[in-house]
N, CA, C and O atoms as a GROMACS GRO file, in nm:
protein
  528
    1MET      N    1   6.377  17.683  12.299
    1MET     CA    2   6.306  17.719  12.178
    1MET      C    3   6.218  17.841  12.203
    1MET      O    4   6.096  17.830  12.206
    2PRO      N    5   6.279  17.958  12.222
    2PRO     CA    6   6.200  18.075  12.254
    2PRO      C    7   6.104  18.118  12.142
    2PRO      O    8   6.000  18.178  12.170
    3ASN      N    9   6.135  18.089  12.019
    3ASN     CA   10   6.047  18.130  11.909
    3ASN      C   11   5.982  18.010  11.840
    3ASN      O   12   5.927  18.025  11.731
    4GLY      N   13   5.989  17.896  11.900
    4GLY     CA   14   5.922  17.779  11.845
    4GLY      C   15   6.005  17.698  11.746
    4GLY      O   16   5.955  17.598  11.694
    5TYR      N   17   6.130  17.738  11.719
    5TYR     CA   18   6.215  17.665  11.624
    5TYR      C   19   6.311  17.574  11.698
    5TYR      O   20   6.361  17.609  11.805
    6ASP      N   21   6.336  17.459  11.641
    6ASP     CA   22   6.437  17.368  11.693
    6ASP      C   23   6.565  17.396  11.614
    6ASP      O   24   6.579  17.350  11.501
    7TYR      N   25   6.658  17.471  11.674
    7TYR     CA   26   6.779  17.510  11.603
    7TYR      C   27   6.878  17.395  11.585
    7TYR      O   28   6.976  17.409  11.512
    8GLY      N   29   6.853  17.283  11.651
    8GLY     CA   30   6.941  17.168  11.632
    8GLY      C   31   6.908  17.091  11.505
    8GLY      O   32   6.989  17.011  11.458
    9GLU      N   33   6.790  17.114  11.452
    9GLU     CA   34   6.745  17.041  11.333
    9GLU      C   35   6.791  17.112  11.206
    9GLU      O   36   6.768  17.232  11.190
   10GLN      N   37   6.856  17.039  11.116
   10GLN     CA   38   6.899  17.099  10.990
   10GLN      C   39   6.778  17.116  10.899
   10GLN      O   40   6.705  17.021  10.872
   11ARG      N   41   6.758  17.239  10.852
   11ARG     CA   42   6.641  17.271  10.769
   11ARG      C   43   6.680  17.315  10.628
   11ARG      O   44   6.593  17.338  10.544
   12HIS      N   45   6.810  17.327  10.602
   12HIS     CA   46   6.854  17.382  10.474
   12HIS      C   47   6.962  17.296  10.410
   12HIS      O   48   7.044  17.236  10.480
   13GLY      N   49   6.961  17.290  10.279
   13GLY     CA   50   7.061  17.218  10.203
   13GLY      C   51   7.183  17.304  10.176
   13GLY      O   52   7.192  17.416  10.227
   14PRO      N   53   7.278  17.255  10.098
   14PRO     CA   54   7.401  17.329  10.070
   14PRO      C   55   7.381  17.437   9.963
   14PRO      O   56   7.280  17.440   9.893
   15HIS      N   57   7.480  17.522   9.954
   15HIS     CA   58   7.484  17.622   9.846
   15HIS      C   59   7.509  17.549   9.713
   15HIS      O   60   7.556  17.435   9.712
   16ASP      N   61   7.477  17.616   9.603
   16ASP     CA   62   7.503  17.559   9.470
   16ASP      C   63   7.567  17.667   9.384
   16ASP      O   64   7.499  17.760   9.339
   17TYR      N   65   7.697  17.655   9.362
   17TYR     CA   66   7.771  17.753   9.283
   17TYR      C   67   7.798  17.705   9.141
   17TYR      O   68   7.859  17.778   9.063
   18GLY      N   69   7.755  17.589   9.108
   18GLY     CA   70   7.781  17.534   8.976
   18GLY      C   71   7.918  17.470   8.970
   18GLY      O   72   7.995  17.474   9.066
   19ASP      N   73   7.948  17.410   8.856
   19ASP     CA   74   8.075  17.338   8.840
   19ASP      C   75   8.174  17.410   8.749
   19ASP      O   76   8.287  17.363   8.733
   20GLU      N   77   8.134  17.522   8.690
   20GLU     CA   78   8.223  17.590   8.596
   20GLU      C   79   8.328  17.671   8.670
   20GLU      O   80   8.302  17.720   8.780
   21PRO      N   81   8.446  17.686   8.611
   21PRO     CA   82   8.552  17.765   8.676
   21PRO      C   83   8.512  17.912   8.682
   21PRO      O   84   8.431  17.960   8.603
   22GLY      N   85   8.571  17.982   8.778
   22GLY     CA   86   8.545  18.125   8.792
   22GLY      C   87   8.458  18.154   8.914
   22GLY      O   88   8.425  18.065   8.992
   23THR      N   89   8.423  18.281   8.926
   23THR     CA   90   8.341  18.325   9.038
   23THR      C   91   8.194  18.316   9.001
   23THR      O   92   8.153  18.360   8.893
   24HIS      N   93   8.114  18.259   9.092
   24HIS     CA   94   7.970  18.242   9.063
   24HIS      C   95   7.888  18.271   9.187
   24HIS      O   96   7.931  18.246   9.300
   25ASP      N   97   7.768  18.325   9.166
   25ASP     CA   98   7.672  18.345   9.274
   25ASP      C   99   7.602  18.212   9.302
   25ASP      O  100   7.592  18.126   9.214
   26CYS      N  101   7.555  18.197   9.425
   26CYS     CA  102   7.478  18.077   9.460
   26CYS      C  103   7.349  18.079   9.379
   26CYS      O  104   7.283  18.182   9.367
   27LYS      N  105   7.315  17.965   9.323
   27LYS     CA  106   7.196  17.956   9.238
   27LYS      C  107   7.065  17.969   9.317
   27LYS      O  108   6.958  17.980   9.258
   28HIS      N  109   7.074  17.967   9.450
   28HIS     CA  110   6.954  17.979   9.533
   28HIS      C  111   6.924  18.124   9.571
   28HIS      O  112   6.833  18.150   9.649
   29GLU      N  113   7.002  18.217   9.516
   29GLU     CA  114   6.983  18.361   9.534
   29GLU      C  115   6.985  18.403   9.681
   29GLU      O  116   6.903  18.484   9.725
   30CYS      N  117   7.078  18.347   9.756
   30CYS     CA  118   7.092  18.382   9.897
   30CYS      C  119   7.186  18.500   9.918
   30CYS      O  120   7.192  18.554  10.028
   31GLY      N  121   7.258  18.540   9.814
   31GLY     CA  122   7.354  18.650   9.825
   31GLY      C  123   7.497  18.605   9.840
   31GLY      O  124   7.587  18.689   9.843
   32CYS      N  125   7.521  18.476   9.850
   32CYS     CA  126   7.658  18.424   9.862
   32CYS      C  127   7.720  18.405   9.724
   32CYS      O  128   7.649  18.383   9.625
   33TRP      N  129   7.851  18.413   9.719
   33TRP     CA  130   7.925  18.390   9.595
   33TRP      C  131   8.055  18.318   9.628
   33TRP      O  132   8.105  18.325   9.740
   34MET      N  133   8.108  18.248   9.529
   34MET     CA  134   8.229  18.169   9.548
   34MET      C  135   8.317  18.184   9.426
   34MET      O  136   8.270  18.177   9.312
   35GLY      N  137   8.445  18.206   9.451
   35GLY     CA  138   8.543  18.216   9.344
   35GLY      C  139   8.661  18.127   9.371
   35GLY      O  140   8.665  18.058   9.473
   36PRO      N  141   8.759  18.126   9.280
   36PRO     CA  142   8.874  18.037   9.298
   36PRO      C  143   8.962  18.074   9.418
   36PRO      O  144   9.028  17.986   9.474
   37SER      N  145   8.963  18.201   9.459
   37SER     CA  146   9.049  18.239   9.569
   37SER      C  147   8.976  18.316   9.680
   37SER      O  148   9.034  18.341   9.786
   38ARG      N  149   8.850  18.352   9.658
   38ARG     CA  150   8.775  18.426   9.759
   38ARG      C  151   8.628  18.386   9.755
   38ARG      O  152   8.578  18.333   9.656
   39SER      N  153   8.560  18.414   9.866
   39SER     CA  154   8.416  18.391   9.871
   39SER      C  155   8.356  18.498   9.960
   39SER      O  156   8.427  18.566  10.034
   40GLY      N  157   8.225  18.513   9.953
   40GLY     CA  158   8.160  18.615  10.035
   40GLY      C  159   8.011  18.595  10.037
   40GLY      O  160   7.958  18.501   9.978
   41GLY      N  161   7.944  18.685  10.106
   41GLY     CA  162   7.800  18.679  10.116
   41GLY      C  163   7.751  18.759  10.234
   41GLY      O  164   7.828  18.833  10.294
   42PRO      N  165   7.626  18.745  10.268
   42PRO     CA  166   7.571  18.818  10.381
   42PRO      C  167   7.644  18.785  10.511
   42PRO      O  168   7.690  18.673  10.532
   43ALA      N  169   7.655  18.885  10.598
   43ALA     CA  170   7.724  18.865  10.726
   43ALA      C  171   7.659  18.751  10.804
   43ALA      O  172   7.536  18.746  10.819
   44GLY      N  173   7.741  18.661  10.855
   44GLY     CA  174   7.693  18.551  10.936
   44GLY      C  175   7.661  18.424  10.861
   44GLY      O  176   7.645  18.318  10.922
   45VAL      N  177   7.650  18.432  10.729
   45VAL     CA  178   7.618  18.312  10.650
   45VAL      C  179   7.749  18.250  10.603
   45VAL      O  180   7.831  18.316  10.540
   46ASP      N  181   7.768  18.123  10.633
   46ASP     CA  182   7.887  18.050  10.590
   46ASP      C  183   7.868  18.006  10.445
   46ASP      O  184   7.772  17.937  10.412
   47GLN      N  185   7.959  18.047  10.359
   47GLN     CA  186   7.948  18.017  10.216
   47GLN      C  187   7.974  17.870  10.184
   47GLN      O  188   7.955  17.829  10.070
   48PHE      N  189   8.016  17.792  10.282
   48PHE     CA  190   8.045  17.650  10.259
   48PHE      C  191   7.944  17.559  10.327
   48PHE      O  192   7.949  17.437  10.309
   49ASP      N  193   7.853  17.614  10.403
   49ASP     CA  194   7.763  17.534  10.486
   49ASP      C  195   7.619  17.544  10.435
   49ASP      O  196   7.597  17.546  10.314
   50GLU      N  197   7.524  17.551  10.524
   50GLU     CA  198   7.382  17.556  10.486
   50GLU      C  199   7.349  17.685  10.411
   50GLU      O  200   7.399  17.793  10.443
   51CYS      N  201   7.264  17.672  10.312
   51CYS     CA  202   7.221  17.786  10.231
   51CYS      C  203   7.080  17.827  10.273
   51CYS      O  204   6.987  17.746  10.264
   52PRO      N  205   7.061  17.951  10.320
   52PRO     CA  206   6.927  17.994  10.361
   52PRO      C  207   6.829  17.998  10.244
   52PRO      O  208   6.708  17.998  10.266
   53GLY      N  209   6.880  18.001  10.122
   53GLY     CA  210   6.793  18.002  10.004
   53GLY      C  211   6.756  17.863   9.956
   53GLY      O  212   6.685  17.848   9.857
   54ASN      N  213   6.804  17.760  10.026
   54ASN     CA  214   6.781  17.623   9.985
   54ASN      C  215   6.719  17.541  10.099
   54ASN      O  216   6.781  17.447  10.148
   55PRO      N  217   6.597  17.577  10.141
   55PRO     CA  218   6.534  17.501  10.249
   55PRO      C  219   6.499  17.360  10.205
   55PRO      O  220   6.461  17.337  10.090
   56LEU      N  221   6.511  17.266  10.296
   56LEU     CA  222   6.470  17.129  10.268
   56LEU      C  223   6.318  17.127  10.250
   56LEU      O  224   6.249  17.216  10.300
   57PRO      N  225   6.265  17.028  10.180
   57PRO     CA  226   6.120  17.024  10.156
   57PRO      C  227   6.039  17.034  10.285
   57PRO      O  228   6.061  16.958  10.380
   58GLY      N  229   5.946  17.128  10.288
   58GLY     CA  230   5.860  17.148  10.403
   58GLY      C  231   5.924  17.220  10.520
   58GLY      O  232   5.862  17.231  10.625
   59MET      N  233   6.046  17.269  10.504
   59MET     CA  234   6.118  17.332  10.615
   59MET      C  235   6.133  17.482  10.600
   59MET      O  236   6.190  17.545  10.689
   60SER      N  237   6.084  17.542  10.494
   60SER     CA  238   6.097  17.687  10.476
   60SER      C  239   6.021  17.762  10.583
   60SER      O  240   5.913  17.719  10.626
   61LEU      N  241   6.077  17.872  10.627
   61LEU     CA  242   6.012  17.954  10.728
   61LEU      C  243   5.929  18.066  10.662
   61LEU      O  244   5.881  18.156  10.732
   62GLY      N  245   5.913  18.061  10.532
   62GLY     CA  246   5.826  18.155  10.463
   62GLY      C  247   5.896  18.253  10.371
   62GLY      O  248   5.845  18.284  10.264
   63ASN      N  249   6.013  18.303  10.412
   63ASN     CA  250   6.085  18.396  10.326
   63ASN      C  251   6.236  18.386  10.352
   63ASN      O  252   6.279  18.324  10.449
   64LEU      N  253   6.314  18.447  10.264
   64LEU     CA  254   6.460  18.438  10.272
   64LEU      C  255   6.512  18.500  10.401
   64LEU      O  256   6.605  18.447  10.461
   65ALA      N  257   6.454  18.612  10.445
   65ALA     CA  258   6.502  18.678  10.567
   65ALA      C  259   6.486  18.587  10.689
   65ALA      O  260   6.578  18.576  10.770
   66ALA      N  261   6.372  18.522  10.702
   66ALA     CA  262   6.349  18.431  10.815
   66ALA      C  263   6.442  18.310  10.806
   66ALA      O  264   6.497  18.265  10.906
   67ASN      N  265   6.460  18.258  10.684
   67ASN     CA  266   6.550  18.144  10.665
   67ASN      C  267   6.694  18.184  10.698
   67ASN      O  268   6.767  18.107  10.761
   68THR      N  269   6.734  18.305  10.656
   68THR     CA  270   6.870  18.352  10.684
   68THR      C  271   6.891  18.368  10.833
   68THR      O  272   6.994  18.327  10.886
   69ASP      N  273   6.794  18.427  10.902
   69ASP     CA  274   6.803  18.443  11.047
   69ASP      C  275   6.816  18.306  11.115
   69ASP      O  276   6.896  18.290  11.208
   70PHE      N  277   6.741  18.208  11.070
   70PHE     CA  278   6.748  18.074  11.126
   70PHE      C  279   6.886  18.014  11.106
   70PHE      O  280   6.946  17.960  11.200
   71VAL      N  281   6.939  18.022  10.982
   71VAL     CA  282   7.069  17.964  10.951
   71VAL      C  283   7.179  18.031  11.034
   71VAL      O  284   7.268  17.962  11.086
   72ILE      N  285   7.174  18.163  11.046
   72ILE     CA  286   7.277  18.236  11.123
   72ILE      C  287   7.267  18.199  11.271
   72ILE      O  288   7.369  18.174  11.335
   73THR      N  289   7.146  18.195  11.325
   73THR     CA  290   7.127  18.160  11.467
   73THR      C  291   7.178  18.020  11.494
   73THR      O  292   7.244  17.996  11.595
   74ARG      N  293   7.148  17.927  11.405
   74ARG     CA  294   7.194  17.789  11.420
   74ARG      C  295   7.347  17.784  11.418
   74ARG      O  296   7.408  17.714  11.498
   75ARG      N  297   7.407  17.859  11.328
   75ARG     CA  298   7.553  17.862  11.317
   75ARG      C  299   7.615  17.922  11.442
   75ARG      O  300   7.712  17.867  11.495
   76VAL      N  301   7.561  18.035  11.491
   76VAL     CA  302   7.614  18.100  11.610
   76VAL      C  303   7.601  18.008  11.731
   76VAL      O  304   7.694  17.998  11.811
   77ARG      N  305   7.488  17.940  11.744
   77ARG     CA  306   7.470  17.847  11.857
   77ARG      C  307   7.571  17.732  11.849
   77ARG      O  308   7.622  17.688  11.952
   78GLY      N  309   7.598  17.684  11.730
   78GLY     CA  310   7.698  17.578  11.715
   78GLY      C  311   7.837  17.626  11.753
   78GLY      O  312   7.912  17.554  11.818
   79ILE      N  313   7.871  17.748  11.711
   79ILE     CA  314   8.002  17.805  11.745
   79ILE      C  315   8.014  17.824  11.895
   79ILE      O  316   8.118  17.793  11.954
   80LEU      N  317   7.908  17.875  11.958
   80LEU     CA  318   7.910  17.894  12.104
   80LEU      C  319   7.925  17.761  12.177
   80LEU      O  320   7.997  17.753  12.276
   81ALA      N  321   7.858  17.658  12.129
   81ALA     CA  322   7.868  17.526  12.193
   81ALA      C  323   8.012  17.473  12.183
   81ALA      O  324   8.066  17.421  12.280
   82ARG      N  325   8.073  17.488  12.064
   82ARG     CA  326   8.212  17.442  12.048
   82ARG      C  327   8.307  17.526  12.134
   82ARG      O  328   8.403  17.472  12.189
   83MET      N  329   8.282  17.656  12.146
   83MET     CA  330   8.366  17.742  12.227
   83MET      C  331   8.356  17.703  12.375
   83MET      O  332   8.457  17.696  12.444
   84ASN      N  333   8.234  17.676  12.422
   84ASN     CA  334   8.217  17.635  12.562
   84ASN      C  335   8.287  17.503  12.590
   84ASN      O  336   8.348  17.485  12.695
   85THR      N  337   8.279  17.410  12.496
   85THR     CA  338   8.349  17.282  12.510
   85THR      C  339   8.500  17.305  12.518
   85THR      O  340   8.568  17.244  12.600
   86ALA      N  341   8.551  17.392  12.431
   86ALA     CA  342   8.695  17.422  12.430
   86ALA      C  343   8.737  17.487  12.562
   86ALA      O  344   8.842  17.454  12.617
   87GLU      N  345   8.656  17.580  12.612
   87GLU     CA  346   8.688  17.645  12.739
   87GLU      C  347   8.692  17.543  12.853
   87GLU      O  348   8.781  17.548  12.938
   88ASP      N  349   8.597  17.452  12.855
   88ASP     CA  350   8.596  17.348  12.958
   88ASP      C  351   8.722  17.262  12.950
   88ASP      O  352   8.782  17.228  13.052
   89ARG      N  353   8.762  17.228  12.828
   89ARG     CA  354   8.884  17.147  12.811
   89ARG      C  355   9.006  17.222  12.861
   89ARG      O  356   9.094  17.164  12.924
   90VAL      N  357   9.012  17.352  12.832
   90VAL     CA  358   9.126  17.433  12.878
   90VAL      C  359   9.129  17.436  13.029
   90VAL      O  360   9.235  17.421  13.090
   91ARG      N  361   9.012  17.457  13.092
   91ARG     CA  362   9.005  17.460  13.238
   91ARG      C  363   9.053  17.328  13.298
   91ARG      O  364   9.133  17.326  13.392
   92ARG      N  365   9.004  17.217  13.241
   92ARG     CA  366   9.044  17.085  13.293
   92ARG      C  367   9.193  17.062  13.270
   92ARG      O  368   9.262  17.010  13.358
   93THR      N  369   9.243  17.101  13.153
   93THR     CA  370   9.385  17.084  13.122
   93THR      C  371   9.470  17.169  13.215
   93THR      O  372   9.574  17.125  13.261
   94SER      N  373   9.424  17.292  13.242
   94SER     CA  374   9.500  17.381  13.330
   94SER      C  375   9.511  17.320  13.470
   94SER      O  376   9.617  17.326  13.531
   95LYS      N  377   9.402  17.264  13.520
   95LYS     CA  378   9.406  17.200  13.652
   95LYS      C  379   9.503  17.083  13.652
   95LYS      O  380   9.581  17.066  13.745
   96THR      N  381   9.499  17.003  13.546
   96THR     CA  382   9.589  16.888  13.535
   96THR      C  383   9.733  16.935  13.527
   96THR      O  384   9.821  16.878  13.591
   97LYS      N  385   9.759  17.039  13.448
   97LYS     CA  386   9.895  17.092  13.435
   97LYS      C  387   9.945  17.142  13.570
   97LYS      O  388  10.061  17.120  13.605
   98THR      N  389   9.860  17.211  13.645
   98THR     CA  390   9.900  17.262  13.776
   98THR      C  391   9.936  17.146  13.869
   98THR      O  392  10.037  17.153  13.939
   99LYS      N  393   9.855  17.041  13.870
   99LYS     CA  394   9.883  16.925  13.954
   99LYS      C  395  10.014  16.858  13.912
   99LYS      O  396  10.094  16.819  13.997
  100LEU      N  397  10.034  16.846  13.781
  100LEU     CA  398  10.158  16.784  13.733
  100LEU      C  399  10.280  16.869  13.768
  100LEU      O  400  10.384  16.816  13.806
  101ALA      N  401  10.268  17.001  13.757
  101ALA     CA  402  10.379  17.090  13.792
  101ALA      C  403  10.412  17.078  13.941
  101ALA      O  404  10.529  17.076  13.979
  102GLU      N  405  10.309  17.070  14.025
  102GLU     CA  406  10.333  17.052  14.168
  102GLU      C  407  10.403  16.919  14.196
  102GLU      O  408  10.495  16.912  14.277
  103ARG      N  409  10.359  16.815  14.128
  103ARG     CA  410  10.420  16.682  14.146
  103ARG      C  411  10.566  16.683  14.100
  103ARG      O  412  10.652  16.623  14.164
  104ILE      N  413  10.592  16.750  13.990
  104ILE     CA  414  10.731  16.760  13.941
  104ILE      C  415  10.818  16.832  14.044
  104ILE      O  416  10.931  16.790  14.069
  105ARG      N  417  10.766  16.941  14.103
  105ARG     CA  418  10.843  17.012  14.206
  105ARG      C  419  10.871  16.922  14.326
  105ARG      O  420  10.982  16.922  14.380
  106GLU      N  421  10.770  16.844  14.368
  106GLU     CA  422  10.789  16.751  14.478
  106GLU      C  423  10.898  16.649  14.447
  106GLU      O  424  10.984  16.621  14.530
  107LEU      N  425  10.893  16.593  14.325
  107LEU     CA  426  10.992  16.492  14.285
  107LEU      C  427  11.131  16.553  14.272
  107LEU      O  428  11.230  16.489  14.308
  108GLU      N  429  11.140  16.676  14.223
  108GLU     CA  430  11.270  16.742  14.214
  108GLU      C  431  11.329  16.765  14.352
  108GLU      O  432  11.449  16.747  14.373
  109LEU      N  433  11.244  16.806  14.448
  109LEU     CA  434  11.290  16.826  14.585
  109LEU      C  435  11.335  16.693  14.645
  109LEU      O  436  11.439  16.686  14.711
  110GLU      N  437  11.257  16.588  14.623
  110GLU     CA  438  11.293  16.455  14.673
  110GLU      C  439  11.425  16.409  14.612
  110GLU      O  440  11.510  16.354  14.682
  111ASN      N  441  11.442  16.430  14.483
  111ASN     CA  442  11.565  16.393  14.414
  111ASN      C  443  11.684  16.470  14.471
  111ASN      O  444  11.792  16.415  14.493
  112SER      N  445  11.663  16.598  14.493
  112SER     CA  446  11.770  16.681  14.550
  112SER      C  447  11.810  16.632  14.688
  112SER      O  448  11.928  16.626  14.721
  113ASN      N  449  11.710  16.597  14.770
  113ASN     CA  450  11.739  16.545  14.905
  113ASN      C  451  11.815  16.413  14.897
  113ASN      O  452  11.909  16.391  14.974
  114LEU      N  453  11.774  16.324  14.805
  114LEU     CA  454  11.844  16.196  14.788
  114LEU      C  455  11.988  16.217  14.742
  114LEU      O  456  12.079  16.150  14.791
  115MET      N  457  12.008  16.307  14.650
  115MET     CA  458  12.145  16.334  14.601
  115MET      C  459  12.231  16.391  14.714
  115MET      O  460  12.349  16.357  14.725
  116ASN      N  461  12.173  16.478  14.795
  116ASN     CA  462  12.246  16.535  14.908
  116ASN      C  463  12.282  16.426  15.009
  116ASN      O  464  12.393  16.425  15.062
  117THR      N  465  12.188  16.334  15.034
  117THR     CA  466  12.215  16.222  15.125
  117THR      C  467  12.328  16.135  15.072
  117THR      O  468  12.418  16.096  15.146
  118LEU      N  469  12.323  16.103  14.942
  118LEU     CA  470  12.430  16.022  14.881
  118LEU      C  471  12.565  16.093  14.890
  118LEU      O  472  12.667  16.029  14.915
  119TYR      N  473  12.566  16.222  14.871
  119TYR     CA  474  12.690  16.299  14.881
  119TYR      C  475  12.746  16.291  15.023
  119TYR      O  476  12.866  16.273  15.044
  120GLN      N  477  12.655  16.305  15.122
  120GLN     CA  478  12.698  16.298  15.263
  120GLN      C  479  12.752  16.158  15.296
  120GLN      O  480  12.851  16.146  15.368
  121ILE      N  481  12.687  16.054  15.245
  121ILE     CA  482  12.735  15.917  15.267
  121ILE      C  483  12.872  15.900  15.204
  121ILE      O  484  12.961  15.840  15.264
  122GLY      N  485  12.889  15.954  15.083
  122GLY     CA  486  13.018  15.943  15.015
  122GLY      C  487  13.129  16.012  15.091
  122GLY      O  488  13.244  15.966  15.086
  123ARG      N  489  13.100  16.118  15.160
  123ARG     CA  490  13.201  16.189  15.238
  123ARG      C  491  13.243  16.110  15.361
  123ARG      O  492  13.354  16.127  15.412
  124LEU      N  493  13.154  16.022  15.410
  124LEU     CA  494  13.184  15.944  15.532
  124LEU      C  495  13.265  15.818  15.500
  124LEU      O  496  13.328  15.761  15.589
  125LEU      N  497  13.263  15.775  15.375
  125LEU     CA  498  13.336  15.654  15.339
  125LEU      C  499  13.486  15.678  15.343
  125LEU      O  500  13.533  15.788  15.311
  126PRO      N  501  13.563  15.573  15.383
  126PRO     CA  502  13.709  15.588  15.379
  126PRO      C  503  13.756  15.600  15.234
  126PRO      O  504  13.687  15.552  15.144
  127PRO      N  505  13.869  15.660  15.211
  127PRO     CA  506  13.916  15.684  15.074
  127PRO      C  507  13.932  15.555  14.992
  127PRO      O  508  13.909  15.557  14.871
  128GLU      N  509  13.970  15.442  15.056
  128GLU     CA  510  13.987  15.320  14.978
  128GLU      C  511  13.855  15.259  14.934
  128GLU      O  512  13.854  15.177  14.843
  129ALA      N  513  13.742  15.296  14.998
  129ALA     CA  514  13.612  15.243  14.961
  129ALA      C  515  13.548  15.324  14.847
  129ALA      O  516  13.451  15.279  14.784
  130LYS      N  517  13.602  15.441  14.821
  130LYS     CA  518  13.544  15.526  14.716
  130LYS      C  519  13.591  15.482  14.580
  130LYS      O  520  13.705  15.439  14.563
  131ARG      N  521  13.502  15.494  14.482
  131ARG     CA  522  13.535  15.463  14.342
  131ARG      C  523  13.550  15.592  14.266
  131ARG      O  524  13.500  15.697  14.306
  132ASP      N  525  13.619  15.582  14.157
  132ASP     CA  526  13.632  15.699  14.069
  132ASP      C  527  13.522  15.701  13.968
  132ASP      O  528  13.516  15.792  13.885
   0.00000   0.00000   0.00000
């Protein structure tokens, strides 16, 4: 908490675009808008998530700019956390895949050796003992 804020705590409610069809601005005047096929708004603000113009009671940071900065920072930190989790999973999966690939190579070599042994045994059998 370098600036005294707990970014894990949700401080803002959702956007409000109304229920009428068509393109509408958020009623909280955050700069976001939503239409039937497109949406937009200030860079870094998710038009489907927390609205910086809609702080929960007692949670406003004083002005829209501070609230927007808080919402964007919270969103970026969440994205970074999910990315780090995904990277860790990839690393663990890669190690597991490498181990499995090595084991498959070992089993293929063992299978090849067994097949070669069976072939050699078959060559030693008399012709009447061999099956078709």
